N, C-alpha and C positions, 0 to 999 in steps of 0.2 A: 563632336557630332556622332549620332548613333550610326550603326552600321547600315549602309544602304547599298543597293546594287549599283555597280558602275554601268553606265549605259550611254550610248550616243543619243543625240536628240534629233529625231526625224523632224524635218521642217513642218510636216503636217500636224504635229502635236501642238504647235504653237498657234493660238488664235490671235491674240493681240498683246502678248507680253513682249514688248520691244525694248525693255531695259530702261525706259523713261520713268524715273522715280516721281515725276510730276504728273503722271497719268493717273487720274483718280479712278479710272475704269480698267486698270491693268487686269487682264484675264488670262488664265492658262487652263487649257483642257487636256486631260490625259485619259479621257473616257475611251472604253473599248480597246485598250491596248494590251490586255492580257497580263497586267502588272500584278506582282505579288507585294510590291512595296514601291514607294516613290523613289525613283533613282537619285543617287547622290548628285549626279551632274545636273539634274533638274533643280534640285535644292540649291546648289551652289550658284547657279546662273540666275534663278528667278525669285528666290525667297525674299530678297530685299525690297521688292516692289509689287509683287502680285497680291491683289486683294480678293480676287475671285478665283477659286481653284475647284475644278471639276475632275474628280477621280472616279466617277461612277462606272459601273459595269466592268469591273476588274475582279481580281482575286485577292484583294487586300484585306488583311485581318488585323493589322497593326497601324495605328495612326500617329505613332510617335514622331515621325519625320515632319509632320506639319507644324511642330513647335518652332521650326526655323522660319516659318512664314509670319514674321512679326506684325505685318500690317493686314493680315487676313481678316476680312469681314464676312465672307461667304464661303462655305465649304459644302460641296455637293458630293456625297459618297454613296449614292443609291446603288443597290444591286451588287453589293460586296458581301462576302461571308463574315461580316462583322457581328460579333456577339456581345453580350453584356460583360464579357471579360475584357473587352477593349475599352480602356479609359483614355479619353482625350487629354492631351497635354495642355498646359495653361495657354489659353487663347483669349486674353481679356478684351480684344477688339472684335471678336466674332459675334455677329448679329444674326446670321442665318445659317442653319444647319439642316441639311436633308440627309436622312439615313433611311430612305424608303426601301422596302423589299430587301432588308438585310436579315440577320439571324438573331436579333435581340429578343430573348424569350422572357426576360425578367427586368422590371424597372427598379427594383429595390435590391441593392443600394446604388445601382448604376446611375439613376437620375440624380441622386444627391451628389455623386462624384462629378457628374457633368456640370452641375450647378457651380461646384467649386472651381472647375477648370474654365468654364465659360459663363461667367456671371451675368453677362449683358446680352444674352440671346433674346431676340425679339420674334424670330420665326423658327419654328421647329416642325419638321415633318417626319413621322415615323410610320407612315402607312405601310401595310404589308408585312410588318413584323409580328411574330407571335405575341409579343407583349402589348400590341396595339389592337385590341379586339374590335372587330367590325362585322357587319353582315357578310363581308367578302371572305372572311377566314373563319366563319362559324361562331363568332361572338354574338352575344345578346346586346340589346340596346342598353340594359343596365350595366353590363361589363364595359361597354363603350363609354358611358358617362363616368364610371369610376376611373377609367384610364385617363380621360381628359382632365378630371378634377385633380387627380394625383399629380400629373405633369404640371398643370397650371399652378398648383400650390408650391412647386419648387422654383418657379421663375416669375417673380412679380412683374417683370418688364415684358412678359410675353404678350404679343399682340395677335399672333396667328399660331394655331396648332393644327397641323395637317392641312386640310383644305377649308378650314373654317376660322373666322375671326374669333378671338377670345372676348367674351362679353363681360360686362361688369357683374352681372348676376353669377356667372361662372366663377369669377374671382372671389366673390363673397362666399359662395358655397364651398369653394376649395379651401378658403381660410377657415370656415366653420368646421369642416371635416378634418383637416390635417394640420392646422396651425394653432388653434386655440388650445390652451392647457387642458389636460384631461379633467381636472376637478371642475374647471369652468364649464365644460361640456356636460358634466353630470347634472348641473343645475338647469332645470328647464326654463325656457324663456318666460319672463313675467313673474318668476318666483322671488325676485329680489336680489339675485346674484349671490356671490360668495358670502357677503355679509349676512344675508338672510339665512344661509345654510349654517354659518357659524353660530348664530344667535337663536336658532329655532330648535324645537324639540324633535328633531328628525331621528327616528330610531335607527340603530345600526343595521338591522335587517333590511329596512327600506333602502338605506344608502347602499348596502352591499348588493341588493337586487338591481339597483340602478346601474352600479358599476358593471355588474356581470352582463346586463343587457347591452350596455354601450360597448363593452369589450367584444361581445359576440358579434355585434353588427360590424364593428370596425375590422375584426379579424376576418369576417366573411368578405368584406370589401377588399381588404389587402391581399387576400389569397388570390385575387384576380391579377395581382401585380407582382407577386414574388414566387 
């Protein structure tokens, strides 16, 4: 077990985590407790059955301790000084993750690592982070769209991002921008695809110009995220 602070468990910290492993709604809140990490005593007592954990509004920067919550499906960690250097441990059952108003300033490669650790996320909320542009933190609408599409491209099972449902159009556009192979994206729609490119008399200069144009656009978009 990783090093965690020893602490007693004040009764008011516990909402409905009563030790009953049959309780599908086992919940534990540690919000507003001025914690720098999840105490070891909390982990030892509740990790076997808690499915919903709220550690919001603390001073936590490292989430390694939540790896012991094997059945965790929801993690609320809003308003902690968590940055993109904080990598979540493997949580294959996690479906909901809230990291609103933290200190995440870059999505690349953080989002990819999050996908590896939590492949089944359906609900993600990152509002209020520097890496989540919006009108509220000075971001443009274009930057907001680029942010949404980048995150959506990483999580095929995502149904909600921030305060909005993920649409099928967004999934299609995210796939077009971030998932399709580079050479496939070079070929314009209706041009016959890769086979047309391979068997047509396309000049090298024209192809090079197309690559440069696509690379410049994608680099501009990704600069919003890294």
